[in-house]
N, C-alpha and C positions, 0 to 999 in steps of 0.2 A: 295909753291907748285911748284916751278920751278924744271925742270930737265934738262938733257944734250941736249934735243932737242929744247930748247928755241929759237934757231936761225932759226928754221922753219918758213917761211913767212906766210904760211897759211895751212889750212887743207881742203882737197877736201870735200866739203859737201857730196858727194857720199859715203864717207868712214864712215860717222856717221850712226849709227844704226837707223832704221826706225820703226815706230809704225803704225799699220793699224787702220784706223777709220772704223766704221760700213759701211760707203760708199764705202769702198775699197781704198780710197786715203791713201797714206802713208806719214807720216810727220816725221821730225827729233825726235829722242827719247830723245833729250836734248835741251833746249833752254836757253835763258838768261833772267833773271828777270830784272825789272827796278825800283823796289821799293828801294829808297835810305835810307830807315830805319831812316828818320829824321836826318841823319848824313851826306849825301852827297848832294851837290847842284845839281839842275837840269842840270847845265852845265857839271858837273862831270859825271852824268849818261849818258847824251848824248854823251860825248866823249868816254865813254866806249862802248856804242852801235856802234859808228863809227868804233872803233877798232876791236870789235867783228865781225862786218859785213865783214871787210877786212880779218879777220883771218879765217872765214868759218861758223860762226853762221848764221842760217837762220830762227830761231823761236825766237820771242821776245814777252815777256809777259808784257803788258802795262796796265794801268788803269788811269781813269780821276783823281782819288783822289791822285795819286802820284805827280801831280803838274808839270810834266815834258814832257807831250806829245807834247807840241808846239816845244820844242827844239829837241825832238827825231824825230819829223816829218821833221824837216830840214834835219836831217841826212839821213832818208829814201829817201827824195826827191833828195839830192845830189847823193846818191848811185845809184839811178835809172838814173838820168840825165847824170852821168859820165860814164855809161855803166858797172859799177862794178857788178851790178845785174839787172835782170829784175823784175818788180813788182811781177810777179807770183812766183818768187823764194823766196820771203820773205813771211813768215807766221807770221801775226801780230794779237795779242790778245788785247782786252781791255774789260772794265767792266763798268756797270752801277752802280754808287754809290747810297748809301741808301737814299739820299735826292732827288732822281729822279725816285721814284716808282709810282707817281701819274698818272693819266690818260693822256697819251700822252707825259709824260716826258722821256720815254725811247728813243723815237725818237729824242727828243731835245738833250738828253745826247749824243747820238750817233752822231748826226749832229755836235755837238761841237768837239767830239773826232776826227771825219773825218776831220774837218777844221784844228784842231791842228796837226794831223799826216800827213796832206796833201795827203790823200788817198780818192779814190772813194768808197772803201769798206774795212771792216776788215775781216780777215779770221775766226776769232772766237770772239763772244761777250758773256760775262758772266753776270749773276746777281751776283754782288760781295758778298753780304751777303743776306740771305733769309728773311730779315725783313727791315723796313724802319727806323731802329734806328740810327739816325745820331749822329756822334761826329765830332768835328772839327779836321782837321789835326794837328798833333803835340800835342794833349791834353795829360794830364797825366793819369795815371791808375785809379785815383779816380774820374774822370769826369763821371757824369751820366746826361742823358737827361730825364727830367720828362715826356716827351711825348713818351718815348720808350714803345714798346708793345711786348708781346711774339709772337712767330711764329704763323701765320695764313695761313692755306692752301688756303683759299679763296683770301686772299690778294696776296699771291704768284702767284697764277694761273692768277690773273688779270695782274701782271707784265709779267708772262710768255706769255700770249696772246699777249702782245706788242712785246716781243722778237720774237715770231713766225711771226708776221707781218713784222718786219724789215728784217727778213730772206727772206720772200717772196718778198720783195721789192729789193732784191739783195744787201742790204747794209751790210749784214753779211752773210758769206758763210755757217758758222755753228754757233749754239747757244749752250751755256753751263750753267752750274750751279757751285757754289762755296760754300764752308763751309756748306755743307749739312750733314745730318745724315740719317741713314736707316729709322727711323720713319718718318722723314720729306719727304724722297723719296717715301716711301709707300704711303704717303698721297696724293702726287701730280702726280707721274709718270702715274698712270692708267688714269688720266684725261688730259694728255698732248696730243695735236694732233701731235706735233713734239717732239720726245724725245731728251734729250741733247746728243750731239755728244761727249762731254768731260765734266768731273767734275774735279774741282780743289780742292785740300784738303792738309792739312799739313801732310807731310811724311818725316820721316828720321829714322835712325836706332833705336833710342829710342822711336819712336812713329810711328808704322807701320800700324796701323788701319787695321788689316787683315780682319775683317768682312766687313768693308765698301768697301775695296779694292776688295775683292772677289765678293761682291755684284755688283759692277760696271762691273767687268770683265765678270761676268755671264750674264750681259745684253748688252755686246758688247759696253760699254761706255768707252772710253779712259780716263786715269787718268793722270792729271798734278799734280805733288808734289811740293808744296812750302816749304820753310825752309829745303831744302834737306841737308844742312850741319849743321842743328841744329841752324842756324841763330844767330851766336854769336854777330852780330851787330844789332840785332833787337832793337826796341825802348825800353827805360826803362820801359814804361808802360807794356810791355810784358814780363818783368822779374819778377820771384817770387822765394821765398826761396824753395829749393828742385829741382829746375830745373836742368836737366841733360846736361852735355856738351858732345855732341856725339862724338866729335873727342878724348875724353879721355876715352871712353868706352873701357874696356880690349879687347873685341872681335874685335873692329875696330882697336885698336893699334896693336894687334897681326897680322892682315892681312896687315896693313901698313908696318910693319917690314919685313914680308915675301916678299912683293913686292918692298920694298925700296921706298916708296912714301909717301906722306903727308897723314895723316889720312882723310882729307877732301875729298881726291880723292877716297878713299875707299868708302865713303858714296855715291859718284856719280856712281862709278862702280856698287855698289850693287843696286842702284835705277834703272839704265838703265837695268841691267840684270834681275831684278825682274819683269820689265814690265811697269814701270811707267815713266813719263817724268819729270825729275827735271829741275828746272829753277833757278839755282844759279845766284846770282849777285855778281860781284867784279868790283870795279873801278880801280884795279891794272892789268896792262896788263899781267904780267907773270902769275897771277892767272887765269884770264879768258881764257888765252891761254891753261894752264894746264888743266882746267876744261873740255874744249872740247876735247883736245888731249887724255886724259886719257880713254875716252870711246871708243877709236878707236883701241886700242892695250892692250895686256896683261890682258885678261879677268880673273876674279875670278873663282876659281874651285867650283864644286858642294859642296865640303866639306866646303869651305870658306862661300859660300852663306848660307849653312845650320847653320854654326856657328853665322853668323850675324843675322839670324832669331831669334836666342836666346838672341839677345841684346835688344829686345823690352821691354821697361819698362812703356809703356802706359803714357809717359810723354808729355802732350800737352803743347806747349810753347806759342802759340797764343791763350790765353783763352777767349779774347773778352769781358772782364768784363765791358768795357766802353759802351757795347751795352745793359747792363741789364735794366730791367724795374722796376718801383716801385713794391715792394713786392716779387721780385725774391730772392731766398735764396742764390744764389751764381753763379758763372760762369758756373757751371755744368749744370744749367737750360738751357743755350743756346744750349747744346750739347745732350739734352735728356739722361743724365747719370742717 
């Protein structure tokens, strides 16, 4: 993904497109993920975050289950103490994992995250999955937990009530949801005292989720899109026959040729111009530099955006089958298909 401007030392964060939250606050329309996909060590992820901070990234998507928040916290602390950035210039997300949905557990989970990240607050805190179905990090795709249960609006609202309390305590500036569907949102949104500021979902050219995306946009909920490049390095448990490689889609390849860029950068330009917030991860400096740089120049045309709209194949890559409960027919049950 390198290009002739690799020698640029940094990108001015002011040049990065911005997305408006319902509060009126504007945040970067691209961030950096920190999920190492079971392939990168915590130290490798933290080193990439350090380089990305210096290059101009200001939004970082973290989670307790990724197992690297303690090392990333050292990067944030060093960046602030050295004067590279002020704390308020960094936007940090994290998430409560499925085994911390019990009464009082959300606060405990966030307390550990804050300790690991060496922060007094996070900017966004998400419910990582909408049910308490636990699996151990690094498990294979055939793993099942006999205690797993289908989605329960009542259970989710209990967790969401804890989320609302941590926001009132000032420990999270905004709260959000992740891996939701329209039926799940319809079941809980009318009963939320505080609506989600952001919802995180899988989004890439072959899986555009237009109905859910428009549902969120119509309610002024910002959207963060994970797997924006089609996640070629995703864990083996998330790979299945028939999965589409986004960078090999003919629509994506044609736009890449027209702009003389790597197809992965087309995916990011498309995401940002569509209105979502992609969070790609790369441990390679030239790649994470190119990922940020590409959204600041040479935008796609309206015709190219329309062509990429036609690349949607409804190909979900993160199917979540490890979260299925006894008696479930298949991964589609998780997503209300």
